[in-house]
N, C-alpha and C positions, 0 to 999 in steps of 0.2 A: 323462326323456329330452329332449334339446334339440329345440326346434322347428326344422323345416326349411322352414317356410312362406315364400312369397314374396308379400308384400302380403296380399291377401285370399284367396290360393290355399289350398286345403285342405292341411294339413300331415300329417306322419306320425302324430301322435297322433290326429287326426280320422279318418284312414284306419283305424287299428286299432280305434277305437271303433265304426266303422260296419260292421265285418266281420260281426258276429253278427246285425245287423238287416237285411241284404239278401241276396239269392240269391248263390250262389257265382259264377255267370257275371258278375253285375253288379259284384262285388268285384274280379274279375280285370280287367274292362274299366276300372274306376275307377283301379286301380294302373297299368295300361298308359297311360292318359291322363296321369296325374301324372308318370310317367317321361318320356314324350315331350315334355311341356311343361317339364320340368326343375323341377317344383314339389317333387319329391323328388329330391335329388341328394346326392352324397357317398357314400363307401364304406359307412360305418356305417348311415346311414338306408336306403340301398338294400338292404343285407344284411338288416337287421331287417324291412323291408317284405316282402322276398322270403320270408323264413322264415315270417312270419305268413300270407302268402297260401298257401304250400305246406302249412302246417298245416291250413288250411281245406280244401284239396284232399284231403288224407288223411282228414280227419274227415267231410267232407260229400259227396264224390263217390261214385258207385256203383262198386264193384269187388268181385269175388269170388275173384280170384286175383292173384298177384304181378305177372304180366304186365300186367294192366289197370291196376293201381296205378302201376307204373313208367311205363306209357304216359301215364297222366293227368298225372303229375308232369312228365314230359319235355315233353309238349305245352305245358303252361302255362309251363314254364321256357324253352322256345325262344321263345315270344312275349315274355316279359319281356326276354330277352337282345336280341332284335331291336328292342325298343322303345328300348333305351339300350345299344348295343354297347360304348360306352367305359367303362361301369361293370362291370369284370370281377368285382367282388364278387357280382353277381347270379348269374352262371354258377357261381361257386364254391359258393354256398349250395345251388343246385340239385344240383350234383354231390355235395355232402355228404349231402343228403337221399336221393338215389338210392342212395348207398353204405350209408346207414343202413337203408334198406328191404331191401337185399340181405342185410345182416348179420342183421337181426332175423328175416327169413324163414328164413334158414339155421338159426337157433337154434330156431325153431318146428318145423322138420322133424326136427331131431335131438333133440327133447325129448318123447318119447311120454308120459312120466309126467306132465309138466306139462299135456299135452293132455288126459289123462284127468281130472286135477284140475280143469282149466278147464271141461270139459264138465259136471262134477258141480256146480260152484259158480255157473255163469252161468245166469240165469233164461231164460224163454222168449224167443226171438229177436224183436227188433224193430229196424228200421233205426236206426242211431245217426247221426242227421243234425242234431240240435239241439244236443247237448252233446258233450263229450269223455268218452270212457270212462276209468274210473279205471285208471291204469297199475299193472302189477304191479311188484314190487321190481326195481330195476336191479342188474346184477352189480356186486360190490364191487371197488374198486381192489386190485391186488395189493400185497402188503406192500412189495415193492421200490419201486414207484412212490410209495406213501404215505410211506415212510421218506425218500425223496429230496426230498419236499416240492415235487414238480412240480405245476403247475396241473392241475386236474381237467378235462381237455378231453374231448370226446366220444370221441376215439380211445382215450384211456386207459380210459374206462369200458367200451368195447367190446373192449378188448384180450384179455379172457378168453374171447371167443367163438371157437369153432373156425374155422380158416381153410378156405375152400372152394377146392379145386384145380380151377380152371377148365379146365385142359388135360385133366384126366382125368375131368371130369364127363360122365356118360353121358346118354342121351336122357331118363332119368327124373329127372335133377337139375333143380331149379328154376333153376339158373344155367348150364345147358348153353348154349353159344353157338349160337344158331339163325340167325345171320347178321345180326341186328339188334342185337346186344350186349344182349339182354334174355333172361331165363330163359324156358324153355319153360313152357307152361301148367301151373299148379299150383292146383287148386281146393281150398280148405280148407272145413272145417265152420264153422258160425257161431262156435263157441268159438275156433277158430284165427284167423278173421278179426277177431273181437273183440279177442283178445290181441295180434295183430300191429298192429292199428290203435292200440291203447293204447301199445304199445312205441314205435312210430314217432312218435306225438304227443309222448311223453315225451322222446324223443331230440331232436326239433326244439326243444323248450323248453330242453333243455340247450345246444343250439347258440346260442340267443338269450342264455342266461345267460353263455356263454363270451364272446360279443361284448361284452356290457355290462361285463365285468370286464377287458377287454384293457388299457385305459389304466392301470388301477391295477397290474396285474401287470407291465407294462413299466416303469412308474415305480419299482417296487420294486428294479429292477436299476440305478438311476441311481448309487447310491453306489459301485458297483464300476467305473463308467465315467468319472466325473468326479472328479478328484483335487483337493486343495487347491492353489490357485495356478494352476490351468489357465486357458488362454485358449480359450474355446469360441465357435464361430461357428454361428449358425443363420439360416435364411432363411425369412421368412414362416411362422413356426412354426404347425403344426397343434395341435389340442387335445392330441393324444398327446405331441407334443414339449414343449408348455408344461408339462404335468404332470410329465414326465420331469425337466425342468430345475428346476422348483419343488421336486420331491422332493430333488434333489441340494442345492439351496440350504438345506435344513433342517440339513444337517450339514457342508457344504463352503463355503468361501469361494473364489470364482473370479471371473473377468471374462468377461462375455458380450458378444460383438459381435452386434448384432441388425441383420441386413441386410434392407432393404426396397427396393421399387421406387421410383424417383423419380416422384412423382405427375405425371400429364400435365395435370391440372386442379387448381385450388385446392381444398383439402380443409378441412373444418371439424372433423373428428375425427382425432386422432392414432392411427395404426395400433398395435394391441396395447397400448393405454394401460393397461388393467387388468393385463396381464402385466408390464409395466414397473413398475407401482406395487407389485405383490407382491414382485418381485425386490428393488427398492430397500428395501422394508420389511425384507427378510431380510438386508440388508447386502451385496447383490451389486452390483458395478459394472456398469452397462449402457452400452455405447457404441453409438450409432445410426450406421449407415453405409448409403450407397446402394450397391446392387449394382454400379453402374458403377465404383465406386472401391474395391471390396473387395480387389482384387489387391494393393493397397499394404499391406494389413494381414495378408495371408495368411502372411507369413513369421513373424508373431508367434503365429499360431493353432496350438493343440495338436491340436484335433479339430473336425471339422465334423459337426453333427447335423442330419439331414434327415428329414422325414416322408415317407411313401409313400402314394400313392393306390392303388397296386397293384404287385405284384411278379410278373413272368412267370417261366416255368420256367427260363430261362437266367440268372436273377439280375438282369436289367435292371429298373429301377424307374420306374414312372410317377409323376412328381412335379410339383410346381408349376413352371410355366414360369420359367426362369432358374436352376433347380437344377443343370442339366447344366454350365453355365459355372462355377459355384462348385465342383462336384465335379472338373472338369478342372483348375482352378487349384490345388485342394488336392493333386491327384495330382502336379502339376509341382513343388510345394514339399515333397512327401513328408509331407503332413498326412493323418491318418487320417480317413476318411469313414464315419460310422455312420448307418445307416438304421433307423428305428423303424417297425414294422408289426405288426399282428395277423396271426395265421396265416390268418384268413379272407380276407385280402387276397392271399395267396400263391396264384397260379393255376397249374394244370398246363398251361395253354395256352402255346404258344410261337409267337406270330403271325409269319408270314412278312413281313408289311408292318406294321412297328411304327408307322409314320406314321398308320395307320388308327385307332389308339387315341388320337391327340391330340385334345383337345377345344378347339374354337375359340370365342372369345367375341365380344362386341360391339365393333366397330371404331369406334363413334361417339366414343369417348374420344380417338381419334387424328386424326379428320378431321371437319370440320363438314359435315353433309349439305346445308347451304345453298350449299356450293361445288359447283355443278353440274359444272364441268369436271373436278374431282378425282374426284367420285363416278362420272362416266360413263367416265372413261378410266383409272382406277387401281384395281386390286384390292388392298385393304388387309385383311390377316388378322392377328388378334390371338390368339395361342395362350394358353390357360389352363393347359395341362399339356404336358409333354414327357417323352421317355424318357431316363433317365440310364443309360448303359452299365454293365454289371456290372463292367467293368475299372476303373471309377473308385471302386468301393465296397470297403471293407475288411471291414466287420462289419455283420451284420444282427441286430437285437434284436427278438424277438417275445415273445409272452406265454408261450412255452415256454422262453425263455432266449436266450443269445447264440450265434450261428451264423456259420460261414464260408459262402462261396458254394457250396462243394462239398456241404455238408450239406443244402442246400435240397431236393435231389432226394429225400432220405430223408424229409423232412417231407411232401413231396407224396405219396410212396408210402404214408405212414401215414394220410393223410386222404382220399385219393381212390381209387376203383376205376378200373382202366384201361378198363373197358367204358364208363365215363361221361365220359371226358375230352372226346370229341368229340360229346357228346349234341346240341349245338346245330347240328351239321352234318348230322344224319341227314335232316332234312327237305329240305335242299339237295340231297343225293344222290338223293333219291327223285323230285325234280322232273324 
């Protein structure tokens, strides 16, 4: 796992190693501090860190019914989202875990035979606070999904579970809507709690496995998107984009326009030097251009490939600052724009103020703070990210395959419960 440390700051690896050696509350506070100071940043590190801390909440917090577990996860999730609201992947993972809890609890209530077997096989109860319970076997993939060769996502593994009709759920149902979008109280026996805890822990680990495999699964689709002789343009490529293009370079010969920002200060290291070296070794022609002059090349470009920090429900993409201008130029020239993103970055949220998601960086690279007049009288803002409208994007490629904008709503419905979409706003309503 790549390090996300900044200088001497604790990184993601150190956080994960420290989880078992300190109390749960201290682990949560540690992650909150790292998020606020941006010592853990980026969609993948934030998603992995969130999954690890929620696994600790499930394994070590005290709960005897589904309501309490959902409340524990929701409270920690709200604090994480508030610590870094521009990282939508944090909220996405919290929603995935909440949906997982609801699905697993529904299976436990509808499987009396398994409950009897569990009671017979589980030894005398003792709080499971130090280690994780051994999970029981997960449901197998359906033959249809297996034969299609689709990635084994958490949704597919849970697709065999019976759906819960929320509208018809009575007061006795664990998922009856009680006004706070959480199930009514359901107290289980030790064996039920033990089994539910094990299943949820196993499911969270599957989410983490899914995240770690995203880049390879997306890269496997490169051959179908990049054809021999294509002129491809990318802008400040992410790790996902680099792997995608490098995979295509193994079997295709094409030309890559690599757009970068013109440096505001002298630099000692060439941007993406390792990426260029690998492409050159594969026989790919790489042409470096500054984003200020890319419109002159756009008429030659066959497709634009961009990475995504997040995708909101309407299909708009949070990407590196400067991506929107490239996407707009591509649309004017009739050039296809392809966005690469893991499903865990696809958010069911549809913010009313998209500007609130923009991340702002240090302006010292544009102005010298020794210039007192400039500092005192001019506000200089340097955007690190910006929103690319969905109307500029032709295709979305995720670890599940290639999709149009209209299909994103189906993916959202498959991966999130509607009760959990606004989990982070519950506390705001109660204030």
